GUMAR-394485 format. One record per atom (N, C-alpha, C): residue number from 1; residue in three letters; atom name; x, y, z. Coordinates in steps of 0.1 Angstrom, whole numbers. Example, Ala and Ser with C-alpha at 12.3 -4.5 7.8 and 13.67 -1.06 7.14 Angstrom:
REM GUMAR-394485
<1 ALA N <132 -57 78>>
<1 ALA CA <123 -45 78>>
<1 ALA C <132 -33 78>>
<2 SER N <128 -22 71>>
<2 SER CA <137 -11 71>>
<2 SER C <129 0 79>>
REM end
This chain:
REM GUMAR-394485
<1 MET N <102 -3 -229>>
<1 MET CA <109 -7 -217>>
<1 MET C <103 -20 -212>>
<2 LYS N <111 -30 -209>>
<2 LYS CA <106 -42 -203>>
<2 LYS C <107 -41 -188>>
<3 VAL N <96 -46 -181>>
<3 VAL CA <96 -46 -166>>
<3 VAL C <95 -60 -161>>
<4 LEU N <105 -64 -153>>
<4 LEU CA <105 -77 -147>>
<4 LEU C <100 -75 -133>>
<5 VAL N <90 -83 -129>>
<5 VAL CA <84 -81 -116>>
<5 VAL C <84 -95 -109>>
<6 ALA N <89 -95 -97>>
<6 ALA CA <90 -108 -89>>
<6 ALA C <78 -110 -80>>
<7 VAL N <73 -122 -79>>
<7 VAL CA <62 -125 -70>>
<7 VAL C <66 -137 -61>>
<8 LYS N <59 -139 -50>>
<8 LYS CA <62 -150 -41>>
<8 LYS C <49 -156 -36>>
<9 ARG N <49 -169 -35>>
<9 ARG CA <38 -177 -29>>
<9 ARG C <39 -177 -14>>
<10 VAL N <29 -172 -7>>
<10 VAL CA <29 -172 8>>
<10 VAL C <16 -177 13>>
<11 ILE N <15 -179 26>>
<11 ILE CA <2 -182 32>>
<11 ILE C <-7 -169 31>>
<12 ASP N <-19 -171 28>>
<12 ASP CA <-29 -159 27>>
<12 ASP C <-29 -152 40>>
<13 TYR N <-28 -138 39>>
<13 TYR CA <-27 -130 51>>
<13 TYR C <-39 -131 60>>
<14 ASN N <-50 -136 55>>
<14 ASN CA <-62 -138 64>>
<14 ASN C <-62 -151 72>>
<15 VAL N <-53 -160 69>>
<15 VAL CA <-52 -173 75>>
<15 VAL C <-45 -172 88>>
<16 LYS N <-50 -179 99>>
<16 LYS CA <-43 -179 112>>
<16 LYS C <-32 -190 110>>
<17 ILE N <-20 -186 113>>
<17 ILE CA <-9 -195 112>>
<17 ILE C <-9 -206 123>>
<18 ARG N <-6 -219 119>>
<18 ARG CA <-5 -230 128>>
<18 ARG C <9 -235 127>>
<19 VAL N <14 -239 139>>
<19 VAL CA <28 -245 140>>
<19 VAL C <26 -260 141>>
<20 LYS N <35 -267 135>>
<20 LYS CA <35 -282 136>>
<20 LYS C <37 -286 150>>
<21 PRO N <31 -298 154>>
<21 PRO CA <32 -302 168>>
<21 PRO C <47 -304 172>>
<22 ASP N <55 -308 163>>
<22 ASP CA <70 -310 167>>
<22 ASP C <78 -297 166>>
<23 HIS N <71 -286 162>>
<23 HIS CA <77 -273 162>>
<23 HIS C <88 -272 151>>
<24 SER N <88 -281 141>>
<24 SER CA <98 -281 131>>
<24 SER C <95 -270 120>>
<25 ASP N <83 -266 118>>
<25 ASP CA <80 -256 108>>
<25 ASP C <65 -252 109>>
<26 VAL N <61 -243 100>>
<26 VAL CA <47 -239 100>>
<26 VAL C <39 -250 93>>
<27 ASP N <27 -253 97>>
<27 ASP CA <19 -263 92>>
<27 ASP C <11 -258 79>>
<28 LEU N <14 -263 68>>
<28 LEU CA <8 -258 55>>
<28 LEU C <-3 -268 50>>
<29 THR N <-7 -277 58>>
<29 THR CA <-17 -287 54>>
<29 THR C <-31 -280 52>>
<30 ASN N <-36 -281 40>>
<30 ASN CA <-49 -275 36>>
<30 ASN C <-50 -260 39>>
<31 VAL N <-39 -253 38>>
<31 VAL CA <-38 -239 41>>
<31 VAL C <-39 -231 28>>
<32 LYS N <-48 -221 28>>
<32 LYS CA <-49 -213 15>>
<32 LYS C <-36 -205 13>>
<33 MET N <-31 -205 1>>
<33 MET CA <-19 -198 -3>>
<33 MET C <-23 -187 -12>>
<34 ALA N <-15 -176 -13>>
<34 ALA CA <-18 -165 -21>>
<34 ALA C <-5 -158 -25>>
<35 MET N <-7 -148 -34>>
<35 MET CA <5 -139 -37>>
<35 MET C <8 -130 -26>>
<36 ASN N <21 -128 -23>>
<36 ASN CA <25 -119 -12>>
<36 ASN C <19 -105 -15>>
<37 PRO N <13 -99 -5>>
<37 PRO CA <6 -86 -7>>
<37 PRO C <16 -75 -13>>
<38 PHE N <28 -75 -9>>
<38 PHE CA <37 -65 -15>>
<38 PHE C <41 -68 -29>>
<39 CYS N <40 -81 -33>>
<39 CYS CA <43 -85 -47>>
<39 CYS C <31 -81 -55>>
<40 GLU N <19 -81 -50>>
<40 GLU CA <7 -76 -57>>
<40 GLU C <8 -62 -60>>
<41 ILE N <14 -54 -51>>
<41 ILE CA <16 -40 -53>>
<41 ILE C <26 -38 -64>>
<42 ALA N <37 -46 -64>>
<42 ALA CA <47 -45 -75>>
<42 ALA C <41 -48 -89>>
<43 VAL N <33 -59 -89>>
<43 VAL CA <26 -62 -102>>
<43 VAL C <17 -51 -107>>
<44 GLU N <10 -45 -98>>
<44 GLU CA <1 -34 -101>>
<44 GLU C <9 -22 -107>>
<45 GLU N <20 -19 -101>>
<45 GLU CA <28 -8 -105>>
<45 GLU C <33 -10 -119>>
<46 ALA N <38 -23 -122>>
<46 ALA CA <43 -26 -135>>
<46 ALA C <32 -25 -146>>
<47 VAL N <20 -30 -142>>
<47 VAL CA <9 -29 -152>>
<47 VAL C <5 -15 -154>>
<48 ARG N <5 -6 -144>>
<48 ARG CA <2 8 -146>>
<48 ARG C <12 15 -155>>
<49 LEU N <25 11 -154>>
<49 LEU CA <35 17 -163>>
<49 LEU C <32 13 -177>>
<50 LYS N <28 0 -179>>
<50 LYS CA <24 -4 -193>>
<50 LYS C <12 4 -198>>
<51 GLU N <2 6 -189>>
<51 GLU CA <-10 13 -194>>
<51 GLU C <-7 27 -197>>
<52 LYS N <4 33 -191>>
<52 LYS CA <8 47 -194>>
<52 LYS C <16 48 -207>>
<53 GLY N <20 36 -212>>
<53 GLY CA <28 36 -224>>
<53 GLY C <43 37 -221>>
<54 ILE N <47 36 -208>>
<54 ILE CA <61 36 -205>>
<54 ILE C <67 23 -206>>
<55 ALA N <60 12 -202>>
<55 ALA CA <65 -1 -203>>
<55 ALA C <59 -8 -215>>
<56 THR N <67 -16 -222>>
<56 THR CA <62 -23 -234>>
<56 THR C <58 -37 -231>>
<57 GLU N <64 -43 -220>>
<57 GLU CA <62 -57 -217>>
<57 GLU C <64 -59 -202>>
<58 VAL N <55 -66 -195>>
<58 VAL CA <56 -70 -181>>
<58 VAL C <58 -85 -180>>
<59 VAL N <69 -89 -174>>
<59 VAL CA <73 -103 -172>>
<59 VAL C <72 -106 -157>>
<60 ALA N <64 -115 -153>>
<60 ALA CA <63 -120 -139>>
<60 ALA C <72 -132 -137>>
<61 VAL N <79 -132 -125>>
<61 VAL CA <88 -142 -122>>
<61 VAL C <86 -147 -108>>
<62 THR N <87 -161 -106>>
<62 THR CA <87 -166 -92>>
<62 THR C <97 -177 -91>>
<63 ILE N <101 -180 -79>>
<63 ILE CA <110 -191 -76>>
<63 ILE C <103 -199 -65>>
<64 GLY N <100 -212 -68>>
<64 GLY CA <93 -220 -59>>
<64 GLY C <88 -233 -65>>
<65 PRO N <79 -240 -57>>
<65 PRO CA <74 -253 -62>>
<65 PRO C <64 -252 -73>>
<66 LYS N <60 -263 -79>>
<66 LYS CA <51 -262 -91>>
<66 LYS C <38 -255 -88>>
<67 ALA N <34 -256 -75>>
<67 ALA CA <21 -250 -71>>
<67 ALA C <22 -234 -72>>
<68 ALA N <34 -229 -73>>
<68 ALA CA <36 -214 -73>>
<68 ALA C <31 -209 -87>>
<69 GLN N <29 -218 -97>>
<69 GLN CA <24 -213 -109>>
<69 GLN C <10 -207 -108>>
<70 GLU N <3 -210 -97>>
<70 GLU CA <-10 -204 -94>>
<70 GLU C <-8 -189 -92>>
<71 GLN N <2 -185 -85>>
<71 GLN CA <5 -171 -83>>
<71 GLN C <9 -164 -96>>
<72 LEU N <17 -171 -104>>
<72 LEU CA <21 -165 -117>>
<72 LEU C <8 -163 -126>>
<73 ARG N <-1 -172 -126>>
<73 ARG CA <-13 -170 -133>>
<73 ARG C <-21 -158 -128>>
<74 THR N <-21 -156 -115>>
<74 THR CA <-27 -145 -109>>
<74 THR C <-21 -132 -115>>
<75 ALA N <-8 -132 -115>>
<75 ALA CA <0 -120 -121>>
<75 ALA C <-4 -118 -135>>
<76 LEU N <-5 -129 -143>>
<76 LEU CA <-9 -128 -157>>
<76 LEU C <-24 -122 -158>>
<77 ALA N <-32 -126 -149>>
<77 ALA CA <-46 -121 -149>>
<77 ALA C <-47 -107 -146>>
<78 LEU N <-37 -102 -138>>
<78 LEU CA <-37 -88 -134>>
<78 LEU C <-31 -79 -144>>
<79 GLY N <-25 -85 -155>>
<79 GLY CA <-20 -77 -166>>
<79 GLY C <-6 -80 -171>>
<80 ALA N <1 -89 -164>>
<80 ALA CA <15 -93 -169>>
<80 ALA C <13 -100 -183>>
<81 ASP N <23 -99 -191>>
<81 ASP CA <22 -104 -205>>
<81 ASP C <27 -119 -206>>
<82 ARG N <37 -122 -198>>
<82 ARG CA <42 -136 -197>>
<82 ARG C <48 -138 -184>>
<83 ALA N <52 -151 -181>>
<83 ALA CA <57 -155 -168>>
<83 ALA C <68 -164 -170>>
<84 ILE N <77 -164 -160>>
<84 ILE CA <88 -174 -159>>
<84 ILE C <88 -180 -145>>
<85 HIS N <88 -193 -145>>
<85 HIS CA <88 -200 -132>>
<85 HIS C <101 -208 -130>>
<86 VAL N <109 -204 -120>>
<86 VAL CA <121 -212 -117>>
<86 VAL C <116 -222 -106>>
<87 GLU N <115 -234 -111>>
<87 GLU CA <108 -245 -103>>
<87 GLU C <119 -252 -94>>
<88 THR N <116 -252 -81>>
<88 THR CA <124 -259 -71>>
<88 THR C <116 -263 -59>>
<89 ASP N <119 -274 -53>>
<89 ASP CA <112 -278 -41>>
<89 ASP C <120 -275 -28>>
<90 GLU N <132 -268 -31>>
<90 GLU CA <141 -264 -20>>
<90 GLU C <134 -252 -12>>
<91 ARG N <138 -251 0>>
<91 ARG CA <133 -239 8>>
<91 ARG C <143 -228 4>>
<92 VAL N <138 -218 -4>>
<92 VAL CA <146 -208 -9>>
<92 VAL C <147 -196 0>>
<93 GLU N <159 -192 3>>
<93 GLU CA <161 -180 11>>
<93 GLU C <164 -168 2>>
<94 SER N <165 -156 8>>
<94 SER CA <167 -144 1>>
<94 SER C <178 -144 -10>>
<95 LEU N <190 -149 -6>>
<95 LEU CA <201 -150 -14>>
<95 LEU C <199 -159 -26>>
<96 GLY N <193 -170 -24>>
<96 GLY CA <190 -179 -35>>
<96 GLY C <180 -173 -45>>
<97 ALA N <170 -166 -40>>
<97 ALA CA <160 -159 -49>>
<97 ALA C <167 -148 -56>>
<98 ALA N <176 -141 -50>>
<98 ALA CA <183 -130 -56>>
<98 ALA C <193 -135 -67>>
<99 LYS N <199 -147 -65>>
<99 LYS CA <208 -152 -75>>
<99 LYS C <200 -156 -88>>
<100 ALA N <188 -163 -85>>
<100 ALA CA <180 -166 -97>>
<100 ALA C <175 -154 -104>>
<101 LEU N <171 -144 -97>>
<101 LEU CA <166 -132 -104>>
<101 LEU C <177 -125 -111>>
<102 ALA N <189 -125 -106>>
<102 ALA CA <201 -119 -112>>
<102 ALA C <204 -126 -126>>
<103 ARG N <203 -139 -127>>
<103 ARG CA <204 -146 -139>>
<103 ARG C <194 -142 -149>>
<104 LEU N <181 -141 -144>>
<104 LEU CA <170 -137 -153>>
<104 LEU C <172 -123 -158>>
<105 VAL N <177 -114 -150>>
<105 VAL CA <180 -100 -154>>
<105 VAL C <190 -100 -165>>
<106 GLU N <200 -109 -164>>
<106 GLU CA <210 -110 -175>>
<106 GLU C <204 -115 -188>>
<107 GLU N <195 -125 -187>>
<107 GLU CA <188 -130 -199>>
<107 GLU C <178 -121 -205>>
<108 GLU N <170 -115 -197>>
<108 GLU CA <159 -107 -201>>
<108 GLU C <162 -92 -204>>
<109 GLN N <173 -87 -197>>
<109 GLN CA <177 -73 -199>>
<109 GLN C <165 -63 -197>>
<110 PRO N <159 -64 -186>>
<110 PRO CA <148 -54 -184>>
<110 PRO C <153 -40 -181>>
<111 GLY N <144 -31 -184>>
<111 GLY CA <148 -17 -180>>
<111 GLY C <145 -14 -166>>
<112 LEU N <136 -22 -160>>
<112 LEU CA <132 -19 -146>>
<112 LEU C <128 -33 -139>>
<113 VAL N <133 -35 -127>>
<113 VAL CA <129 -46 -119>>
<113 VAL C <121 -41 -107>>
<114 ILE N <109 -47 -105>>
<114 ILE CA <101 -43 -93>>
<114 ILE C <98 -55 -84>>
<115 LEU N <101 -54 -71>>
<115 LEU CA <98 -64 -62>>
<115 LEU C <90 -58 -50>>
<116 GLY N <83 -67 -43>>
<116 GLY CA <78 -63 -30>>
<116 GLY C <89 -60 -20>>
<117 LYS N <87 -51 -11>>
<117 LYS CA <98 -48 -2>>
<117 LYS C <102 -60 7>>
<118 GLN N <92 -68 10>>
<118 GLN CA <94 -80 18>>
<118 GLN C <83 -90 17>>
<119 ALA N <85 -102 21>>
<119 ALA CA <74 -112 21>>
<119 ALA C <69 -113 35>>
<120 ILE N <56 -115 36>>
<120 ILE CA <49 -116 49>>
<120 ILE C <52 -129 57>>
<121 ASP N <58 -138 50>>
<121 ASP CA <61 -151 58>>
<121 ASP C <75 -150 65>>
<122 THR N <85 -145 58>>
<122 THR CA <98 -144 65>>
<122 THR C <102 -130 70>>
<123 ASP N <96 -120 63>>
<123 ASP CA <98 -106 67>>
<123 ASP C <113 -102 67>>
<124 ASN N <120 -108 57>>
<124 ASN CA <135 -105 57>>
<124 ASN C <138 -92 51>>
<125 ASN N <131 -87 41>>
<125 ASN CA <134 -74 34>>
<125 ASN C <149 -75 30>>
<126 GLN N <152 -85 21>>
<126 GLN CA <166 -86 17>>
<126 GLN C <168 -88 2>>
<127 THR N <158 -94 -5>>
<127 THR CA <160 -99 -18>>
<127 THR C <163 -88 -28>>
<128 GLY N <156 -77 -27>>
<128 GLY CA <158 -65 -36>>
<128 GLY C <172 -60 -35>>
<129 GLN N <176 -58 -22>>
<129 GLN CA <189 -52 -20>>
<129 GLN C <200 -62 -24>>
<130 MET N <199 -75 -22>>
<130 MET CA <208 -85 -27>>
<130 MET C <209 -85 -42>>
<131 LEU N <197 -84 -48>>
<131 LEU CA <197 -84 -63>>
<131 LEU C <205 -72 -68>>
<132 ALA N <203 -61 -62>>
<132 ALA CA <210 -49 -66>>
<132 ALA C <225 -51 -65>>
<133 ALA N <229 -57 -54>>
<133 ALA CA <244 -59 -52>>
<133 ALA C <249 -69 -63>>
<134 LEU N <242 -80 -66>>
<134 LEU CA <246 -90 -76>>
<134 LEU C <247 -84 -90>>
<135 THR N <237 -76 -93>>
<135 THR CA <237 -70 -107>>
<135 THR C <244 -57 -109>>
<136 GLY N <247 -51 -98>>
<136 GLY CA <254 -38 -99>>
<136 GLY C <245 -26 -103>>
<137 LEU N <231 -29 -102>>
<137 LEU CA <222 -18 -106>>
<137 LEU C <218 -9 -95>>
<138 PRO N <214 3 -98>>
<138 PRO CA <210 12 -87>>
<138 PRO C <196 8 -81>>
<139 GLN N <194 11 -69>>
<139 GLN CA <181 6 -62>>
<139 GLN C <174 17 -55>>
<140 GLY N <161 16 -55>>
<140 GLY CA <152 25 -47>>
<140 GLY C <143 17 -39>>
<141 THR N <146 16 -26>>
<141 THR CA <138 7 -17>>
<141 THR C <126 15 -11>>
<142 PHE N <116 7 -6>>
<142 PHE CA <105 13 2>>
<142 PHE C <98 23 -6>>
<143 ALA N <95 21 -19>>
<143 ALA CA <90 31 -28>>
<143 ALA C <75 33 -25>>
<144 SER N <71 46 -24>>
<144 SER CA <57 50 -23>>
<144 SER C <53 58 -35>>
<145 GLU N <62 61 -44>>
<145 GLU CA <59 67 -57>>
<145 GLU C <70 65 -67>>
<146 ILE N <66 63 -79>>
<146 ILE CA <76 61 -90>>
<146 ILE C <73 70 -102>>
<147 LYS N <83 77 -107>>
<147 LYS CA <81 85 -119>>
<147 LYS C <93 82 -128>>
<148 VAL N <89 79 -141>>
<148 VAL CA <99 76 -151>>
<148 VAL C <100 88 -160>>
<149 GLU N <112 94 -161>>
<149 GLU CA <114 105 -170>>
<149 GLU C <126 103 -179>>
<150 GLY N <123 98 -191>>
<150 GLY CA <134 95 -200>>
<150 GLY C <142 83 -195>>
<151 GLU N <155 85 -194>>
<151 GLU CA <164 74 -189>>
<151 GLU C <166 75 -174>>
<152 LYS N <158 83 -167>>
<152 LYS CA <159 85 -153>>
<152 LYS C <146 80 -146>>
<153 LEU N <148 76 -133>>
<153 LEU CA <137 71 -125>>
<153 LEU C <137 78 -112>>
<154 GLN N <126 85 -108>>
<154 GLN CA <125 91 -95>>
<154 GLN C <117 83 -86>>
<155 VAL N <123 79 -75>>
<155 VAL CA <116 71 -65>>
<155 VAL C <115 78 -52>>
<156 THR N <102 80 -47>>
<156 THR CA <100 85 -34>>
<156 THR C <100 74 -24>>
<157 ARG N <108 75 -14>>
<157 ARG CA <110 64 -4>>
<157 ARG C <104 68 9>>
<158 GLU N <99 58 16>>
<158 GLU CA <94 60 29>>
<158 GLU C <105 57 39>>
<159 VAL N <110 67 46>>
<159 VAL CA <120 66 56>>
<159 VAL C <115 70 70>>
<160 ASP N <124 67 80>>
<160 ASP CA <119 70 94>>
<160 ASP C <115 85 96>>
<161 GLY N <122 94 89>>
<161 GLY CA <120 108 91>>
<161 GLY C <109 114 82>>
<162 GLY N <103 106 73>>
<162 GLY CA <93 111 64>>
<162 GLY C <95 105 50>>
<163 LEU N <97 113 40>>
<163 LEU CA <98 109 26>>
<163 LEU C <112 114 21>>
<164 GLN N <118 105 12>>
<164 GLN CA <131 109 6>>
<164 GLN C <129 105 -9>>
<165 THR N <133 115 -18>>
<165 THR CA <132 112 -32>>
<165 THR C <146 111 -38>>
<166 VAL N <148 100 -45>>
<166 VAL CA <161 97 -51>>
<166 VAL C <159 96 -66>>
<167 GLU N <170 99 -74>>
<167 GLU CA <169 97 -88>>
<167 GLU C <179 87 -93>>
<168 LEU N <174 77 -100>>
<168 LEU CA <182 66 -104>>
<168 LEU C <183 66 -120>>
<169 SER N <195 60 -124>>
<169 SER CA <196 58 -139>>
<169 SER C <191 44 -142>>
<170 LEU N <183 43 -153>>
<170 LEU CA <178 30 -157>>
<170 LEU C <188 23 -165>>
<171 PRO N <189 9 -164>>
<171 PRO CA <180 1 -156>>
<171 PRO C <182 2 -141>>
<172 ALA N <172 -1 -134>>
<172 ALA CA <172 0 -119>>
<172 ALA C <163 -10 -112>>
<173 ILE N <165 -11 -99>>
<173 ILE CA <157 -20 -91>>
<173 ILE C <149 -12 -81>>
<174 VAL N <136 -16 -80>>
<174 VAL CA <127 -9 -70>>
<174 VAL C <120 -19 -62>>
<175 THR N <119 -16 -48>>
<175 THR CA <111 -25 -40>>
<175 THR C <99 -16 -35>>
<176 ALA N <87 -22 -37>>
<176 ALA CA <74 -15 -34>>
<176 ALA C <70 -16 -20>>
<177 ASP N <66 -4 -15>>
<177 ASP CA <61 -3 -1>>
<177 ASP C <45 -3 -2>>
<178 LEU N <39 -2 9>>
<178 LEU CA <24 -4 10>>
<178 LEU C <17 7 3>>
<179 ARG N <21 19 4>>
<179 ARG CA <14 31 -2>>
<179 ARG C <17 34 -16>>
<180 LEU N <24 25 -23>>
<180 LEU CA <27 28 -37>>
<180 LEU C <15 28 -46>>
<181 ASN N <5 19 -43>>
<181 ASN CA <-7 19 -51>>
<181 ASN C <-17 9 -44>>
<182 GLU N <-29 8 -49>>
<182 GLU CA <-39 -1 -45>>
<182 GLU C <-42 -11 -56>>
<183 PRO N <-37 -24 -53>>
<183 PRO CA <-39 -34 -64>>
<183 PRO C <-53 -36 -68>>
<184 ARG N <-55 -39 -81>>
<184 ARG CA <-68 -42 -87>>
<184 ARG C <-72 -56 -84>>
<185 TYR N <-84 -59 -86>>
<185 TYR CA <-89 -73 -86>>
<185 TYR C <-89 -79 -100>>
<186 ALA N <-86 -91 -102>>
<186 ALA CA <-86 -97 -115>>
<186 ALA C <-100 -100 -119>>
<187 LYS N <-104 -97 -131>>
<187 LYS CA <-117 -99 -136>>
<187 LYS C <-118 -113 -143>>
<188 LEU N <-129 -119 -143>>
<188 LEU CA <-131 -133 -148>>
<188 LEU C <-126 -134 -162>>
<189 PRO N <-129 -125 -171>>
<189 PRO CA <-123 -126 -185>>
<189 PRO C <-108 -126 -185>>
<190 ASP N <-102 -118 -176>>
<190 ASP CA <-87 -117 -176>>
<190 ASP C <-81 -130 -170>>
<191 ILE N <-89 -136 -160>>
<191 ILE CA <-84 -149 -155>>
<191 ILE C <-84 -160 -165>>
<192 MET N <-95 -160 -174>>
<192 MET CA <-95 -170 -185>>
<192 MET C <-84 -167 -195>>
<193 LYS N <-82 -154 -198>>
<193 LYS CA <-71 -151 -208>>
<193 LYS C <-57 -155 -203>>
<194 ALA N <-56 -154 -189>>
<194 ALA CA <-43 -157 -183>>
<194 ALA C <-39 -172 -185>>
<195 LYS N <-48 -180 -187>>
<195 LYS CA <-45 -195 -189>>
<195 LYS C <-38 -197 -202>>
<196 LYS N <-40 -188 -212>>
<196 LYS CA <-34 -190 -225>>
<196 LYS C <-21 -182 -226>>
<197 LYS N <-17 -174 -217>>
<197 LYS CA <-5 -166 -218>>
<197 LYS C <7 -175 -215>>
<198 PRO N <18 -171 -222>>
<198 PRO CA <30 -180 -220>>
<198 PRO C <36 -180 -206>>
<199 LEU N <39 -192 -202>>
<199 LEU CA <46 -194 -189>>
<199 LEU C <58 -204 -191>>
<200 ASP N <70 -199 -190>>
<200 ASP CA <82 -206 -192>>
<200 ASP C <87 -212 -179>>
<201 VAL N <90 -225 -179>>
<201 VAL CA <95 -232 -167>>
<201 VAL C <110 -234 -168>>
<202 LYS N <117 -230 -159>>
<202 LYS CA <132 -233 -158>>
<202 LYS C <135 -239 -145>>
<203 THR N <147 -244 -144>>
<203 THR CA <152 -250 -131>>
<203 THR C <164 -242 -127>>
<204 PRO N <168 -242 -114>>
<204 PRO CA <181 -235 -110>>
<204 PRO C <193 -240 -118>>
<205 ALA N <193 -253 -122>>
<205 ALA CA <204 -258 -130>>
<205 ALA C <204 -252 -143>>
<206 ASP N <192 -249 -149>>
<206 ASP CA <192 -242 -162>>
<206 ASP C <199 -228 -161>>
<207 LEU N <198 -222 -150>>
<207 LEU CA <203 -209 -147>>
<207 LEU C <218 -210 -143>>
<208 GLY N <223 -222 -140>>
<208 GLY CA <236 -224 -135>>
<208 GLY C <238 -219 -121>>
<209 ILE N <228 -221 -112>>
<209 ILE CA <229 -217 -98>>
<209 ILE C <224 -227 -89>>
<210 GLU N <226 -226 -76>>
<210 GLU CA <220 -234 -66>>
<210 GLU C <212 -225 -57>>
<211 VAL N <200 -229 -53>>
<211 VAL CA <192 -221 -44>>
<211 VAL C <190 -227 -31>>
<212 ALA N <196 -239 -28>>
<212 ALA CA <194 -245 -15>>
<212 ALA C <198 -236 -4>>
<213 SER N <190 -236 7>>
<213 SER CA <192 -227 18>>
<213 SER C <205 -231 25>>
<214 LYS N <212 -221 30>>
<214 LYS CA <224 -223 38>>
<214 LYS C <221 -221 53>>
<215 VAL N <208 -218 55>>
<215 VAL CA <203 -216 69>>
<215 VAL C <195 -228 73>>
<216 LYS N <198 -233 85>>
<216 LYS CA <190 -244 91>>
<216 LYS C <180 -239 100>>
<217 LEU N <167 -243 97>>
<217 LEU CA <156 -239 106>>
<217 LEU C <156 -249 118>>
<218 LEU N <158 -243 130>>
<218 LEU CA <159 -252 142>>
<218 LEU C <145 -254 149>>
<219 LYS N <138 -243 150>>
<219 LYS CA <125 -245 158>>
<219 LYS C <116 -233 154>>
<220 VAL N <103 -236 154>>
<220 VAL CA <93 -226 152>>
<220 VAL C <83 -225 164>>
<221 GLU N <81 -213 169>>
<221 GLU CA <73 -212 181>>
<221 GLU C <62 -202 178>>
<222 PRO N <49 -205 182>>
<222 PRO CA <39 -195 180>>
<222 PRO C <41 -183 190>>
<223 PRO N <36 -171 187>>
<223 PRO CA <38 -160 196>>
<223 PRO C <30 -163 209>>
<224 ALA N <35 -157 220>>
<224 ALA CA <28 -159 233>>
<224 ALA C <14 -153 233>>
<225 GLU N <5 -159 239>>
<225 GLU CA <-9 -154 239>>
<225 GLU C <-9 -141 248>>
<226 ARG N <-17 -131 244>>
<226 ARG CA <-18 -119 252>>
<226 ARG C <-27 -122 264>>
<227 LYS N <-23 -117 276>>
<227 LYS CA <-31 -118 288>>
<227 LYS C <-41 -107 289>>
<228 GLY N <-52 -109 295>>
<228 GLY CA <-62 -99 297>>
<228 GLY C <-57 -88 305>>
<229 GLY N <-63 -76 303>>
<229 GLY CA <-59 -64 311>>
<229 GLY C <-66 -64 324>>
<230 VAL N <-62 -55 333>>
<230 VAL CA <-68 -53 346>>
<230 VAL C <-72 -38 348>>
<231 LYS N <-82 -36 356>>
<231 LYS CA <-85 -22 359>>
<231 LYS C <-79 -18 373>>
<232 VAL N <-74 -6 374>>
<232 VAL CA <-68 -2 386>>
<232 VAL C <-77 9 392>>
<233 GLY N <-76 10 405>>
<233 GLY CA <-85 20 412>>
<233 GLY C <-79 34 414>>
<234 SER N <-66 35 412>>
<234 SER CA <-60 48 414>>
<234 SER C <-47 49 407>>
<235 VAL N <-42 61 406>>
<235 VAL CA <-29 63 400>>
<235 VAL C <-18 56 407>>
<236 ASP N <-19 57 421>>
<236 ASP CA <-9 50 429>>
<236 ASP C <-8 35 426>>
<237 GLU N <-20 29 425>>
<237 GLU CA <-20 15 422>>
<237 GLU C <-14 12 408>>
<238 LEU N <-17 21 398>>
<238 LEU CA <-11 19 385>>
<238 LEU C <4 20 385>>
<239 ILE N <9 30 392>>
<239 ILE CA <24 31 393>>
<239 ILE C <30 19 400>>
<240 ASP N <23 14 410>>
<240 ASP CA <28 2 418>>
<240 ASP C <29 -10 408>>
<241 LYS N <19 -12 400>>
<241 LYS CA <19 -23 391>>
<241 LYS C <30 -22 380>>
<242 LEU N <31 -10 375>>
<242 LEU CA <41 -7 365>>
<242 LEU C <55 -9 370>>
<243 LYS N <57 -6 383>>
<243 LYS CA <70 -7 389>>
<243 LYS C <73 -21 394>>
<244 ASN N <64 -28 400>>
<244 ASN CA <67 -40 407>>
<244 ASN C <63 -53 398>>
<245 GLU N <53 -51 389>>
<245 GLU CA <48 -63 381>>
<245 GLU C <54 -62 367>>
<246 ALA N <51 -51 360>>
<246 ALA CA <56 -49 347>>
<246 ALA C <71 -46 346>>
<247 LYS N <76 -41 357>>
<247 LYS CA <91 -37 358>>
<247 LYS C <95 -28 346>>
<248 VAL N <86 -18 344>>
<248 VAL CA <90 -8 333>>
<248 VAL C <93 5 339>>
<249 LEU N <92 7 352>>
<249 LEU CA <96 19 359>>
<249 LEU C <107 17 368>>
REM end
């Protein structure tokens, strides 16, 4: 079974986000970029399926600028066999990414597609679901456990009320949640080997699609700074502040 796993280039989660002075976008000047954490979990799960003998090949895919090949090489170092880069300098929204992935699903015919449930830069949580709609494949979102049994896939999902287990027919689409696994670190020998693994570059035109965003970014604002707390001398004073200052009572 071939596993297609999607990854995205985002700002490293340890970096403090800066907004451009004109509030037009996030400032990416000299900012460390990395693979989206949920995508790392997706890659790890695909590699584990290969190590168990369930998957025969793991193909990593990304849509983005030329610099995004760095994240594909990271996926290759973590255990993916080959990579596909859909290169574009456009700002790609969820639907554009889903369209590109849908075309690659047609070309590659994977038995399973794994994505992170969302990217930490946009937090949209849309691409996996849109991909399922475009391809007509069954989906298991927010996965905390995956079991492959023959031509069936059992996905344990994290829902508001606890856990829900669904059974899907393969091929299927899964989006990885935080507790699905703990991603490994790439070893130096694997990083060196990744440089020689095949990486195919395509364009949206090669796939017969357009990925340009239909959404116009108007303004970006940093979150409001939190104010320091105060100590109160009595319950009556606390109730007074909650009622007259915080306006929550």
